[in-house]
C-alpha atoms as a printed R data frame, in Angstrom:
    type eleno elety resid chain resno      x       y      z
1   ATOM     1    CA   MET     A     1 74.461 -16.077 35.225
2   ATOM     2    CA   ILE     A     2 73.963 -17.446 31.696
3   ATOM     3    CA   LYS     A     3 72.858 -14.770 29.262
4   ATOM     4    CA   ALA     A     4 69.616 -15.551 27.422
5   ATOM     5    CA   LYS     A     5 70.272 -16.057 23.718
6   ATOM     6    CA   ASN     A     6 67.105 -17.402 22.100
7   ATOM     7    CA   ILE     A     7 65.062 -15.248 19.726
8   ATOM     8    CA   TYR     A     8 61.368 -16.103 19.405
9   ATOM     9    CA   PHE     A     9 58.841 -15.349 16.650
10  ATOM    10    CA   ALA     A    10 55.039 -15.688 16.705
11  ATOM    11    CA   SER     A    11 52.168 -14.273 14.659
12  ATOM    12    CA   ASP     A    12 48.467 -14.426 13.839
13  ATOM    13    CA   LEU     A    13 46.856 -14.789 17.231
14  ATOM    14    CA   HIS     A    14 43.850 -12.597 16.281
15  ATOM    15    CA   PHE     A    15 42.853 -11.897 19.859
16  ATOM    16    CA   GLY     A    16 39.241 -10.732 20.043
17  ATOM    17    CA   THR     A    17 37.792 -13.245 17.589
18  ATOM    18    CA   PRO     A    18 35.672 -15.260 16.993
19  ATOM    19    CA   ASN     A    19 34.169 -14.781 20.477
20  ATOM    20    CA   TYR     A    20 35.215 -13.788 23.977
21  ATOM    21    CA   GLN     A    21 35.520 -17.298 25.398
22  ATOM    22    CA   SER     A    22 37.802 -18.779 22.735
23  ATOM    23    CA   SER     A    23 39.867 -15.605 22.476
24  ATOM    24    CA   PHE     A    24 40.361 -15.520 26.240
25  ATOM    25    CA   GLN     A    25 41.494 -19.160 26.308
26  ATOM    26    CA   ARG     A    26 43.899 -18.502 23.426
27  ATOM    27    CA   GLU     A    27 45.243 -15.500 25.313
28  ATOM    28    CA   LYS     A    28 45.836 -17.641 28.430
29  ATOM    29    CA   ASN     A    29 47.673 -20.252 26.334
30  ATOM    30    CA   PHE     A    30 49.859 -17.585 24.748
31  ATOM    31    CA   ILE     A    31 50.699 -16.058 28.132
32  ATOM    32    CA   ALA     A    32 51.630 -19.522 29.396
33  ATOM    33    CA   TRP     A    33 53.997 -19.822 26.426
34  ATOM    34    CA   LEU     A    34 55.463 -16.394 27.208
35  ATOM    35    CA   ASP     A    35 56.054 -17.538 30.800
36  ATOM    36    CA   THR     A    36 57.905 -20.575 29.448
37  ATOM    37    CA   ILE     A    37 60.207 -18.699 27.074
38  ATOM    38    CA   GLN     A    38 60.923 -15.566 29.103
39  ATOM    39    CA   PRO     A    39 63.983 -16.877 31.016
40  ATOM    40    CA   GLN     A    40 65.707 -17.902 27.744
41  ATOM    41    CA   CYS     A    41 64.468 -15.006 25.586
42  ATOM    42    CA   SER     A    42 66.864 -12.345 24.316
43  ATOM    43    CA   GLU     A    43 64.426 -10.869 21.799
44  ATOM    44    CA   LEU     A    44 60.733 -11.356 20.936
45  ATOM    45    CA   PHE     A    45 59.149 -10.783 17.534
46  ATOM    46    CA   LEU     A    46 55.353 -10.449 17.285
47  ATOM    47    CA   VAL     A    47 54.898 -10.675 13.537
48  ATOM    48    CA   GLY     A    48 51.484  -9.115 12.951
49  ATOM    49    CA   ASP     A    49 47.773  -9.780 13.510
50  ATOM    50    CA   ILE     A    50 48.275 -10.244 17.222
51  ATOM    51    CA   PHE     A    51 44.870  -8.603 17.595
52  ATOM    52    CA   ASP     A    52 41.987  -9.169 15.225
53  ATOM    53    CA   PHE     A    53 41.548  -5.402 15.303
54  ATOM    54    CA   TRP     A    54 43.384  -2.611 17.039
55  ATOM    55    CA   PHE     A    55 43.036   1.146 16.729
56  ATOM    56    CA   ASP     A    56 45.001   3.799 18.582
57  ATOM    57    CA   TYR     A    57 42.479   6.371 19.768
58  ATOM    58    CA   ASN     A    58 43.789   9.532 21.424
59  ATOM    59    CA   LYS     A    59 42.149   8.877 24.789
60  ATOM    60    CA   VAL     A    60 40.616   5.384 24.561
61  ATOM    61    CA   VAL     A    61 42.269   1.964 24.856
62  ATOM    62    CA   PRO     A    62 40.339  -0.997 23.341
63  ATOM    63    CA   LYS     A    63 38.739  -3.113 26.042
64  ATOM    64    CA   GLY     A    64 40.373  -6.382 27.119
65  ATOM    65    CA   PHE     A    65 43.796  -8.031 26.837
66  ATOM    66    CA   VAL     A    66 45.034  -6.604 30.149
67  ATOM    67    CA   ARG     A    67 46.861  -9.789 31.144
68  ATOM    68    CA   LEU     A    68 48.574 -10.043 27.768
69  ATOM    69    CA   LEU     A    69 49.745  -6.435 27.699
70  ATOM    70    CA   ALA     A    70 51.018  -6.667 31.259
71  ATOM    71    CA   LYS     A    71 52.969  -9.825 30.430
72  ATOM    72    CA   LEU     A    72 54.514  -8.266 27.323
73  ATOM    73    CA   ALA     A    73 55.374  -5.140 29.319
74  ATOM    74    CA   SER     A    74 57.338  -7.361 31.698
75  ATOM    75    CA   PHE     A    75 59.557  -8.383 28.767
76  ATOM    76    CA   SER     A    76 60.307  -4.756 27.952
77  ATOM    77    CA   ASP     A    77 60.826  -3.917 31.634
78  ATOM    78    CA   GLN     A    78 63.320  -6.754 31.836
79  ATOM    79    CA   GLY     A    79 65.266  -5.274 28.910
80  ATOM    80    CA   ILE     A    80 64.084  -7.829 26.345
81  ATOM    81    CA   PRO     A    81 63.331  -6.047 23.034
82  ATOM    82    CA   VAL     A    82 59.777  -6.694 21.834
83  ATOM    83    CA   HIS     A    83 59.286  -6.108 18.107
84  ATOM    84    CA   TYR     A    84 55.691  -5.546 16.986
85  ATOM    85    CA   PHE     A    85 54.844  -5.736 13.281
86  ATOM    86    CA   LYS     A    86 51.704  -4.159 11.911
87  ATOM    87    CA   GLY     A    87 49.569  -6.797 10.216
88  ATOM    88    CA   ASN     A    88 46.530  -6.394  8.024
89  ATOM    89    CA   HIS     A    89 44.225  -6.632 11.073
90  ATOM    90    CA   ASP     A    90 46.157  -4.394 13.452
91  ATOM    91    CA   MET     A    91 47.661  -1.848 11.076
92  ATOM    92    CA   TRP     A    92 46.030   1.134 12.801
93  ATOM    93    CA   LEU     A    93 48.301   1.379 15.787
94  ATOM    94    CA   CYS     A    94 50.387   4.502 16.317
95  ATOM    95    CA   ASP     A    95 52.513   5.130 19.387
96  ATOM    96    CA   TYR     A    96 50.586   3.644 22.328
97  ATOM    97    CA   PHE     A    97 52.500   0.351 22.383
98  ATOM    98    CA   GLU     A    98 55.762   2.192 21.884
99  ATOM    99    CA   LYS     A    99 55.220   4.726 24.688
100 ATOM   100    CA   GLU     A   100 53.319   2.590 27.190
101 ATOM   101    CA   LEU     A   101 54.925  -0.823 26.641
102 ATOM   102    CA   GLY     A   102 58.312  -0.002 25.136
103 ATOM   103    CA   PHE     A   103 57.713  -1.978 21.942
104 ATOM   104    CA   ILE     A   104 59.691  -1.464 18.749
105 ATOM   105    CA   ILE     A   105 57.085  -0.918 16.015
106 ATOM   106    CA   HIS     A   106 57.643  -2.018 12.419
107 ATOM   107    CA   ASP     A   107 55.464  -0.776  9.557
108 ATOM   108    CA   ASP     A   108 57.055  -3.127  7.055
109 ATOM   109    CA   ASN     A   109 59.813  -5.717  6.694
110 ATOM   110    CA   TYR     A   110 62.759  -5.662  9.070
111 ATOM   111    CA   TYR     A   111 66.201  -6.950  8.102
112 ATOM   112    CA   PHE     A   112 68.840  -7.786 10.695
113 ATOM   113    CA   GLU     A   113 71.862  -9.977 11.364
114 ATOM   114    CA   LYS     A   114 72.497 -12.105 14.437
115 ATOM   115    CA   GLU     A   115 75.250 -14.630 15.158
116 ATOM   116    CA   GLY     A   116 76.385 -14.527 11.536
117 ATOM   117    CA   GLN     A   117 72.862 -15.277 10.228
118 ATOM   118    CA   LYS     A   118 70.742 -12.849  8.190
119 ATOM   119    CA   PHE     A   119 66.987 -12.472  8.743
120 ATOM   120    CA   LEU     A   120 64.167 -10.754  6.879
121 ATOM   121    CA   VAL     A   121 60.982 -10.557  8.952
122 ATOM   122    CA   GLY     A   122 57.554  -9.169  8.041
123 ATOM   123    CA   HIS     A   123 53.870  -9.930  8.374
124 ATOM   124    CA   GLY     A   124 53.609 -10.706  4.678
125 ATOM   125    CA   ASP     A   125 50.311  -9.103  3.644
126 ATOM   126    CA   GLY     A   126 50.381  -7.511  0.203
127 ATOM   127    CA   LYS     A   127 53.743  -9.039 -0.699
128 ATOM   128    CA   GLY     A   128 54.548 -10.868 -3.879
129 ATOM   129    CA   PRO     A   129 52.562 -11.027 -7.129
130 ATOM   130    CA   GLY     A   130 48.779 -10.820 -7.342
131 ATOM   131    CA   ASP     A   131 46.207  -9.891 -4.677
132 ATOM   132    CA   LEU     A   132 45.715  -6.481 -6.296
133 ATOM   133    CA   LYS     A   133 42.358  -5.876 -4.592
134 ATOM   134    CA   TYR     A   134 43.893  -6.180 -1.135
135 ATOM   135    CA   LYS     A   135 46.903  -4.045 -2.090
136 ATOM   136    CA   LEU     A   136 44.511  -1.259 -3.062
137 ATOM   137    CA   LEU     A   137 42.549  -1.639  0.184
138 ATOM   138    CA   LYS     A   138 45.784  -1.563  2.176
139 ATOM   139    CA   LYS     A   139 46.705   1.801  0.666
140 ATOM   140    CA   ILE     A   140 43.257   3.154  1.548
141 ATOM   141    CA   PHE     A   141 43.284   1.798  5.116
142 ATOM   142    CA   ARG     A   142 46.786   3.132  5.805
143 ATOM   143    CA   ASN     A   143 45.953   6.556  4.427
144 ATOM   144    CA   PRO     A   144 46.219   9.174  7.236
145 ATOM   145    CA   ILE     A   145 42.982  10.861  6.090
146 ATOM   146    CA   CYS     A   146 41.110   7.555  6.335
147 ATOM   147    CA   GLN     A   147 42.499   6.972  9.834
148 ATOM   148    CA   PHE     A   148 41.600  10.520 10.913
149 ATOM   149    CA   CYS     A   149 37.996  10.071  9.756
150 ATOM   150    CA   PHE     A   150 37.656   6.687 11.491
151 ATOM   151    CA   LYS     A   151 38.922   8.201 14.734
152 ATOM   152    CA   TRP     A   152 35.893  10.495 14.863
153 ATOM   153    CA   ILE     A   153 33.462   7.583 14.845
154 ATOM   154    CA   HIS     A   154 32.369   6.616 18.366
155 ATOM   155    CA   PRO     A   155 34.634   3.732 19.518
156 ATOM   156    CA   ASP     A   156 31.692   1.394 20.173
157 ATOM   157    CA   ILE     A   157 30.492   1.854 16.591
158 ATOM   158    CA   GLY     A   158 33.974   1.875 15.081
159 ATOM   159    CA   MET     A   159 35.045  -1.341 16.800
160 ATOM   160    CA   ALA     A   160 31.788  -3.070 15.839
161 ATOM   161    CA   LEU     A   161 32.253  -2.075 12.195
162 ATOM   162    CA   ALA     A   162 35.860  -3.242 12.218
163 ATOM   163    CA   HIS     A   163 35.022  -6.664 13.650
164 ATOM   164    CA   TYR     A   164 32.145  -7.056 11.197
165 ATOM   165    CA   TRP     A   165 34.517  -6.312  8.325
166 ATOM   166    CA   SER     A   166 37.128  -8.689  9.746
167 ATOM   167    CA   ASN     A   167 34.687 -11.575 10.041
168 ATOM   168    CA   ARG     A   168 33.690 -11.118  6.398
169 ATOM   169    CA   SER     A   169 37.288 -11.291  5.189
170 ATOM   170    CA   ARG     A   170 39.022 -14.338  3.763
171 ATOM   171    CA   TYR     A   171 40.395 -15.134  7.208
172 ATOM   172    CA   GLY     A   172 37.089 -14.418  8.934
173 ATOM   173    CA   GLY     A   173 37.835 -15.081 12.553
174 ATOM   174    CA   GLY     A   174 41.082 -16.702 11.477
175 ATOM   175    CA   LEU     A   175 39.323 -20.050 11.404
176 ATOM   176    CA   THR     A   176 39.515 -20.797  7.690
177 ATOM   177    CA   GLU     A   177 41.455 -23.995  7.106
178 ATOM   178    CA   GLU     A   178 44.228 -22.998  4.742
179 ATOM   179    CA   LYS     A   179 45.839 -25.396  2.289
180 ATOM   180    CA   PHE     A   180 49.316 -25.301  0.824
181 ATOM   181    CA   LEU     A   181 49.035 -24.235 -2.811
182 ATOM   182    CA   GLY     A   182 52.441 -25.369 -4.012
183 ATOM   183    CA   GLU     A   183 55.597 -23.298 -4.236
184 ATOM   184    CA   GLU     A   184 54.663 -21.679 -7.548
185 ATOM   185    CA   ARG     A   185 51.317 -20.419 -6.216
186 ATOM   186    CA   GLU     A   186 52.425 -19.392 -2.740
187 ATOM   187    CA   TRP     A   187 53.059 -15.654 -3.140
188 ATOM   188    CA   LEU     A   188 55.239 -15.328 -0.067
189 ATOM   189    CA   ILE     A   189 57.531 -18.097 -1.274
190 ATOM   190    CA   GLN     A   190 57.877 -16.316 -4.611
191 ATOM   191    CA   TYR     A   191 58.451 -13.038 -2.786
192 ATOM   192    CA   SER     A   192 61.132 -14.635 -0.575
193 ATOM   193    CA   LYS     A   193 62.926 -16.068 -3.610
194 ATOM   194    CA   LYS     A   194 62.951 -12.648 -5.241
195 ATOM   195    CA   LYS     A   195 64.216 -10.934 -2.092
196 ATOM   196    CA   HIS     A   196 66.860 -13.634 -1.736
197 ATOM   197    CA   GLN     A   197 68.453 -12.518 -4.994
198 ATOM   198    CA   GLU     A   198 68.781  -9.052 -3.470
199 ATOM   199    CA   LEU     A   199 69.619  -9.793  0.173
200 ATOM   200    CA   GLY     A   200 71.068 -13.281  0.334
201 ATOM   201    CA   ALA     A   201 69.538 -13.770  3.786
202 ATOM   202    CA   ASN     A   202 69.382 -17.105  5.577
203 ATOM   203    CA   TYR     A   203 65.809 -16.833  6.859
204 ATOM   204    CA   TYR     A   204 62.689 -15.191  5.435
205 ATOM   205    CA   ILE     A   205 60.129 -15.199  8.228
206 ATOM   206    CA   PHE     A   206 56.487 -14.244  7.667
207 ATOM   207    CA   GLY     A   207 52.999 -14.772  9.044
208 ATOM   208    CA   HIS     A   208 49.650 -13.998  7.391
209 ATOM   209    CA   ARG     A   209 49.115 -17.370  5.657
210 ATOM   210    CA   HIS     A   210 47.994 -19.258  8.777
211 ATOM   211    CA   LEU     A   211 50.135 -22.190  7.660
212 ATOM   212    CA   ALA     A   212 53.228 -23.420  9.477
213 ATOM   213    CA   LEU     A   213 55.797 -23.862  6.708
214 ATOM   214    CA   ASP     A   214 59.533 -24.563  6.637
215 ATOM   215    CA   ILE     A   215 60.734 -24.605  3.036
216 ATOM   216    CA   ASN     A   216 64.217 -24.479  1.550
217 ATOM   217    CA   ILE     A   217 64.558 -21.780 -1.098
218 ATOM   218    CA   ASP     A   218 68.316 -22.230 -1.500
219 ATOM   219    CA   THR     A   219 71.057 -24.409 -0.052
220 ATOM   220    CA   ASN     A   220 71.492 -22.007  2.869
221 ATOM   221    CA   ALA     A   221 68.164 -20.153  2.899
222 ATOM   222    CA   LYS     A   222 64.711 -20.976  4.249
223 ATOM   223    CA   TYR     A   223 61.224 -19.553  3.981
224 ATOM   224    CA   ILE     A   224 59.455 -19.852  7.326
225 ATOM   225    CA   ASN     A   225 55.775 -19.187  7.848
226 ATOM   226    CA   LEU     A   226 54.846 -18.997 11.505
227 ATOM   227    CA   GLY     A   227 51.354 -20.481 11.213
228 ATOM   228    CA   ASP     A   228 48.797 -19.293 13.776
229 ATOM   229    CA   TRP     A   229 47.533 -19.888 17.296
230 ATOM   230    CA   PHE     A   230 43.993 -21.068 16.559
231 ATOM   231    CA   SER     A   231 44.792 -24.751 16.255
232 ATOM   232    CA   GLN     A   232 48.520 -24.923 15.528
233 ATOM   233    CA   GLN     A   233 50.107 -22.866 18.349
234 ATOM   234    CA   THR     A   234 53.290 -22.722 16.298
235 ATOM   235    CA   TYR     A   235 56.256 -20.410 16.666
236 ATOM   236    CA   ALA     A   236 59.898 -20.163 15.616
237 ATOM   237    CA   MET     A   237 63.014 -20.077 17.774
238 ATOM   238    CA   PHE     A   238 66.549 -19.094 16.812
239 ATOM   239    CA   ASP     A   239 69.001 -20.636 19.283
240 ATOM   240    CA   GLY     A   240 72.109 -18.849 18.038
241 ATOM   241    CA   GLN     A   241 72.901 -21.500 15.455
242 ATOM   242    CA   ALA     A   242 69.726 -22.445 13.608
243 ATOM   243    CA   LEU     A   243 66.056 -21.498 13.365
244 ATOM   244    CA   HIS     A   244 63.493 -24.090 14.435
245 ATOM   245    CA   LEU     A   245 59.752 -24.129 13.706
246 ATOM   246    CA   LEU     A   246 58.078 -25.516 16.817
247 ATOM   247    CA   LYS     A   247 54.666 -26.213 18.310
248 ATOM   248    CA   TYR     A   248 53.670 -25.231 21.836
249 ATOM   249    CA   SER     A   249 51.757 -27.720 23.928
250 ATOM   250    CA   ASN     A   250 50.467 -26.717 27.341
251 ATOM   251    CA   SER     A   251 49.099 -30.154 28.160
């Protein structure tokens, strides 16, 4: 039996938005992709904003996504590590995914080495210069007191408020067409270059920007942005030798 060796990365699926029908179809497409990669997968990285909003209540699980969670649980049950990164839309998860699904939860960047290659992976929100307003909001939203207070709001009201806030954000519904701003104005590229001086990694992999990008930041280092699954259906795969930015087509 040939041991699976590929590592896969995906982000910014925003399940739950902008409406049930399109979210459900996106979920089916993503599950079809998971079916395709599972036999070759040695590790799976879900790099933030998988859900447009998620909150870990003590006794309540947000409605929907049963097929997705069951499929991801099958990865864990098979012994395939599933890494889940908190994004800016699903930062309020605690231990449900860890206990119920066996996920490895990351609050921030994760650095690792594989097959002689070095990786830095993170969602990417609040990184790099600028965006001071969001950085302040992030501190407020991640404050344990803020989370405790939100938990006491009835889930129907709390979820409605959260989705209303999400749809008013810059990435409202995740459907905003993003444009490449140039290397000097792309904060995550600047952040990757700065981290490269410290870490000397080969790959700096992020989400958040909703743009699929593969950019050299040094002779042996790349900045990879994973794009999203609204129109791009892009992901990255490390095959043991190199990292490839790919597009899934289920046609």
